[in-house]
C-alpha positions as CSV (number, residue, x, y, z in Angstrom):
1,M,0.0,0.0,0.0
2,P,1.4,3.5,-0.9
3,T,2.5,5.5,2.2
4,R,3.6,9.0,3.0
5,M,6.1,10.4,5.4
6,L,4.3,13.0,7.5
7,T,6.6,15.8,8.7
8,F,4.5,18.5,10.4
9,L,5.2,17.7,14.1
10,P,7.6,17.6,15.9
11,P,10.0,19.7,13.8
12,G,12.3,17.4,11.8
13,D,10.5,14.2,12.8
14,H,8.6,11.9,10.5
15,L,5.6,9.6,10.7
16,V,4.4,7.1,8.1
17,I,0.8,7.6,7.0
18,S,-1.3,5.9,4.4
19,E,-2.2,7.4,1.0
20,N,-5.8,7.5,2.2
21,L,-5.0,9.7,5.2
22,H,-2.7,11.9,3.1
23,R,-5.6,12.6,0.7
24,Y,-7.9,13.3,3.6
25,L,-5.5,15.8,5.2
26,T,-4.7,17.4,1.8
27,E,-8.4,18.0,1.2
28,Y,-8.8,19.6,4.6
29,C,-5.8,22.0,4.0
30,A,-7.4,23.1,0.7
31,S,-10.8,23.6,2.2
32,N,-12.5,26.8,3.5
33,H,-12.3,25.3,7.0
34,F,-8.5,25.6,7.1
35,R,-7.2,28.8,8.6
36,P,-3.5,29.2,9.7
37,A,-3.2,29.8,13.5
38,F,-0.5,30.8,15.9
39,R,1.0,28.3,18.3
40,R,0.1,29.7,21.7
41,R,2.1,27.6,24.2
42,S,4.1,30.4,25.7
43,H,3.5,34.1,25.8
44,L,6.3,36.2,27.4
45,F,5.7,39.6,28.9
46,V,8.1,42.3,27.6
47,P,8.1,45.7,29.4
48,L,8.1,48.4,26.7
49,N,10.0,50.9,28.8
50,K,13.2,48.9,28.7
51,T,15.0,48.8,25.4
52,K,17.4,46.1,26.5
53,Y,14.5,43.6,26.3
54,L,13.6,44.8,22.8
55,D,17.2,44.0,21.8
56,K,17.0,40.5,23.3
57,V,13.9,39.7,21.2
58,D,15.5,41.3,18.1
59,R,18.5,39.0,18.5
60,G,16.2,35.9,18.5
61,E,17.4,34.7,21.9
62,I,14.0,33.8,23.2
63,A,12.0,30.9,21.7
64,A,8.5,32.0,23.0
65,D,5.5,31.5,20.7
66,G,4.4,35.0,21.4
67,F,5.5,38.2,23.1
68,I,3.2,40.4,25.1
69,W,4.5,44.0,24.7
70,D,3.4,45.5,27.9
71,L,2.0,49.0,28.6
72,E,0.2,48.0,31.8
73,D,1.2,46.7,35.2
74,S,5.0,46.2,34.5
75,I,5.3,49.9,33.6
76,P,5.5,52.6,36.3
77,A,3.1,55.5,35.9
78,D,5.9,57.9,35.0
79,Q,7.2,55.5,32.4
80,K,4.0,55.0,30.4
81,E,4.8,57.6,27.8
82,T,8.3,56.2,27.3
83,A,6.8,52.8,26.8
84,R,4.3,54.1,24.2
85,A,7.2,55.9,22.4
86,N,9.1,52.7,22.1
87,I,6.3,50.9,20.2
88,P,7.7,51.9,16.7
89,H,11.1,50.4,17.8
90,I,9.7,46.9,18.4
91,P,11.8,44.6,16.2
92,E,10.4,43.1,13.1
93,K,9.0,39.6,14.0
94,S,10.2,36.4,12.4
95,G,8.4,33.3,11.4
96,T,5.0,32.6,13.1
97,V,5.6,34.4,16.3
98,E,2.6,36.3,17.7
99,Y,3.0,39.9,18.7
100,N,0.5,40.9,21.4
101,V,0.2,44.2,23.3
102,R,-1.3,44.6,26.8
103,I,-3.1,47.9,27.2
104,N,-4.4,49.8,30.3
105,A,-8.0,48.7,29.8
106,G,-8.9,49.6,33.5
107,D,-7.5,53.2,33.4
108,A,-9.6,55.4,31.1
109,D,-7.0,58.2,30.8
110,A,-4.1,55.8,30.0
111,L,-6.3,53.8,27.7
112,A,-7.2,56.9,25.7
113,L,-3.4,57.3,25.0
114,D,-2.8,53.6,24.5
115,I,-5.3,53.1,21.6
116,P,-3.8,55.6,19.1
117,A,-0.2,54.5,20.2
118,I,-0.8,50.9,19.4
119,G,-2.4,51.8,16.0
120,C,1.0,52.6,14.6
121,F,2.3,49.0,14.8
122,P,0.8,45.8,13.3
123,F,0.1,43.9,16.5
124,D,-1.5,40.5,15.9
125,S,-3.5,40.6,19.1
126,V,-4.4,42.7,22.1
127,T,-4.6,41.7,25.8
128,L,-7.5,43.3,27.7
129,P,-6.5,42.9,31.4
130,K,-9.0,42.7,34.3
131,G,-11.9,41.9,32.0
132,E,-15.2,42.4,33.9
133,S,-17.8,43.9,31.5
134,P,-18.9,42.1,28.3
135,A,-20.3,45.4,26.9
136,A,-17.0,47.3,27.6
137,I,-15.0,44.5,26.0
138,A,-17.1,44.4,22.9
139,H,-16.8,48.2,22.7
140,L,-13.0,48.1,22.9
141,I,-12.9,45.4,20.1
142,R,-14.9,47.8,17.9
143,D,-12.7,50.8,18.8
144,I,-9.3,49.1,18.3
145,G,-10.3,46.9,15.4
146,A,-12.1,43.6,14.9
147,E,-9.3,42.4,12.6
148,K,-7.1,41.7,15.6
149,A,-7.4,38.9,18.0
150,Y,-8.2,39.6,21.7
151,I,-7.1,37.9,24.9
152,V,-9.3,38.9,27.9
153,T,-7.7,38.2,31.3
154,I,-9.9,37.2,34.2
155,E,-8.3,38.8,37.3
156,T,-11.1,39.8,39.6
157,L,-14.1,38.2,41.3
158,K,-16.4,40.4,39.2
159,G,-14.7,39.1,36.0
160,L,-14.9,35.5,37.1
161,C,-18.6,35.8,37.8
162,A,-19.1,37.3,34.3
163,V,-16.7,35.0,32.5
164,E,-19.4,33.1,30.5
165,E,-20.9,36.4,29.3
166,I,-17.4,37.7,28.5
167,A,-16.6,34.6,26.5
168,S,-19.9,35.1,24.5
169,V,-18.7,38.4,23.0
170,L,-15.3,36.9,21.9
171,R,-14.8,35.1,18.5
172,S,-14.5,31.3,18.3
173,G,-11.1,30.1,16.9
174,K,-9.6,33.6,17.2
175,D,-9.8,35.1,20.7
176,A,-8.9,33.8,24.1
177,L,-9.4,34.0,27.8
178,G,-6.6,34.2,30.3
179,F,-6.3,33.8,34.1
180,G,-4.4,36.4,36.3
181,V,-3.8,34.8,39.6
182,G,-1.8,37.7,41.1
183,D,-4.6,40.3,40.8
184,M,-7.2,37.7,41.7
185,S,-5.3,36.9,44.9
186,T,-5.3,40.6,45.8
187,D,-8.9,41.1,45.0
188,L,-9.9,38.2,47.2
189,N,-7.3,38.9,49.9
190,L,-5.7,35.5,49.5
191,E,-2.1,34.4,49.8
192,R,-0.7,34.0,46.3
193,L,0.3,30.4,46.1
194,P,1.0,28.1,43.1
195,T,-2.2,27.0,41.5
196,T,-1.1,23.4,42.3
197,S,-1.3,24.2,46.0
198,N,-4.7,26.0,46.1
199,P,-7.9,24.2,45.3
200,F,-9.7,27.5,45.1
201,F,-7.5,28.7,42.3
202,Q,-8.0,25.3,40.6
203,Q,-11.8,25.9,40.8
204,M,-11.2,29.2,39.0
205,L,-9.2,27.5,36.3
206,G,-12.1,25.1,35.8
207,T,-14.6,27.9,35.6
208,I,-12.6,29.8,33.0
209,A,-12.0,26.6,31.1
210,L,-15.7,25.7,30.9
211,A,-16.5,29.2,29.5
212,G,-13.7,29.0,27.0
213,K,-14.5,25.5,25.8
214,K,-18.1,26.4,25.4
215,Y,-17.2,29.2,22.9
216,K,-14.2,27.5,21.4
217,L,-11.6,30.0,22.7
218,D,-7.9,29.5,23.5
219,L,-7.0,29.5,27.2
220,F,-3.9,31.0,28.8
221,D,-2.8,30.1,32.3
222,S,-1.4,32.7,34.7
223,V,2.2,33.7,35.3
224,S,3.8,31.5,37.9
225,A,4.3,33.3,41.3
226,K,7.7,31.4,41.7
227,F,8.9,32.4,38.3
228,N,12.5,31.3,39.0
229,D,11.4,27.8,40.1
230,L,11.2,25.8,37.0
231,E,9.7,22.8,38.7
232,T,6.8,24.8,40.1
233,T,6.3,26.3,36.6
234,R,6.2,22.8,35.1
235,H,3.7,21.5,37.6
236,E,1.4,24.5,37.1
237,A,1.6,24.0,33.3
238,E,0.9,20.3,33.6
239,L,-2.2,21.1,35.8
240,S,-3.7,23.7,33.4
241,C,-2.8,21.7,30.3
242,H,-3.7,18.1,31.2
243,C,-6.5,18.7,33.7
244,F,-8.2,21.8,32.3
245,G,-7.2,21.8,28.6
246,F,-5.5,25.2,28.5
247,T,-3.7,26.2,25.4
248,G,-0.6,27.8,26.9
249,K,0.8,29.8,29.8
250,K,2.0,33.4,30.3
251,L,5.4,34.0,31.7
252,I,7.9,36.7,32.7
253,N,11.2,34.8,32.8
254,P,12.6,33.6,29.5
255,K,14.1,30.6,31.3
256,Q,10.6,29.2,31.6
257,V,10.0,29.0,27.9
258,E,11.4,25.6,27.2
259,V,9.6,24.0,30.2
260,I,6.3,25.6,29.2
261,N,6.7,24.7,25.4
262,T,7.4,21.1,26.3
263,V,4.4,20.7,28.5
264,F,2.0,22.3,26.0
265,S,3.4,20.4,23.0
266,P,1.9,17.1,21.8
267,S,4.1,14.1,22.5
268,R,5.2,11.9,19.6
269,R,3.3,9.0,21.2
270,G,0.2,11.1,21.4
271,I,0.5,12.1,17.7
272,E,1.1,8.4,16.8
273,D,-2.0,7.4,18.6
274,D,-4.1,10.1,17.0
275,I,-2.8,9.1,13.5
276,A,-3.5,5.5,14.2
277,T,-7.1,6.3,15.3
278,L,-7.7,8.3,12.1
279,E,-6.3,5.5,10.0
280,C,-8.7,3.1,11.5
281,F,-11.8,5.2,11.1
282,L,-11.0,6.4,7.6
283,S,-10.4,2.9,6.3
284,P,-13.4,0.9,5.0
285,S,-15.0,-0.9,8.0
286,E,-18.4,-2.2,9.2
287,S,-17.7,-1.0,12.7
288,N,-17.6,2.4,14.4
289,A,-15.3,1.1,17.2
290,H,-11.7,-0.1,16.9
291,V,-8.9,-1.2,19.1
292,V,-5.9,1.1,18.7
293,V,-2.6,0.4,20.4
294,G,-4.5,-1.8,22.8
295,E,-7.2,0.7,23.7
296,Y,-10.9,0.9,22.7
297,K,-11.6,3.8,20.4
298,G,-15.2,4.9,19.6
299,V,-16.5,7.8,17.7
300,P,-15.7,10.4,20.4
301,A,-12.0,9.3,20.2
302,Y,-12.1,9.6,16.5
303,K,-13.5,13.2,16.7
304,A,-10.9,14.2,19.3
305,A,-8.1,12.8,17.2
306,D,-9.4,14.5,14.1
307,Q,-9.6,17.9,15.9
308,K,-6.1,17.6,17.3
309,I,-4.4,16.6,14.0
310,K,-6.2,19.4,12.2
311,K,-5.2,21.9,14.8
312,Y,-1.5,20.8,14.5
313,L,-1.8,21.4,10.7
314,T,-3.1,25.0,11.2
315,Q,0.0,25.8,13.3
316,V,2.6,25.1,10.6
317,A,3.3,27.0,7.4
318,T,2.7,24.1,5.1
319,Y,1.5,20.5,5.2
320,Q,4.3,18.2,3.9
321,A,4.0,14.5,3.1
322,T,6.6,12.8,1.0
323,K,5.7,9.7,-0.9
324,T,7.7,6.6,0.0
325,A,8.1,3.3,-2.0
């Protein structure tokens, strides 16, 4: 039987697939349903008032999937104008990196200055911090521009209580929700602990996840409180990824990038299982259930595998499959 060598994930790796599956994936990539997407495993905050950080990004020293160019909490009040003035000096991005900007959505005076300032640079997306009002968020999307993607961070009790309504004004497959455990801790007068140590924070992750899943939004976990402790970072990422289905995690220390990218990347074994599941269900059969790698796989497993493989395809520039003998 003719086969193909599938080369989309991981980089430089190969998987053998059938001609039948190759044809199926090729048709999907050529369809109207296929839309290229950013990988969103790791988003690193970059304070815009410090040019040394702009230089580090420009030199390609940081392998984050996205950079959050910050105008908000990391910038002292007397440095806000300096940060805005540095926007035109942001280095040209390479590859499929996402450029995001966090604005002062909770400060009307600062926001009025932020909006025209960010208009001079082609940011891919905008972070709206401390999201609480669906109407205000929808208004900001109209004012800044609906062509951009938006990431709304849930950081207060009021925002958490309105998270489903907030999710309803965002766009499926484009926008995202995020969790901000630092400000949430302050709002609720709680000690800021790792999410792995606080069941209350885990309940919040679940609430945000349910709203995001309902409206097919990406989900970003919070910055780790112990940002120099890579083990804590890894455990938090594993919790949000494997237990709550988050897409990625925000960070402030470049040393966390590799750990976070690893956790939120599919394993080769997982990809092999998904490919094997698709092969079974796309082959002629009188059954809607199969045993794949020793496990029972029904229609729900097929749908899940189909969604995951198609998502991987949207996150690479091209679909490649080389024919083998």
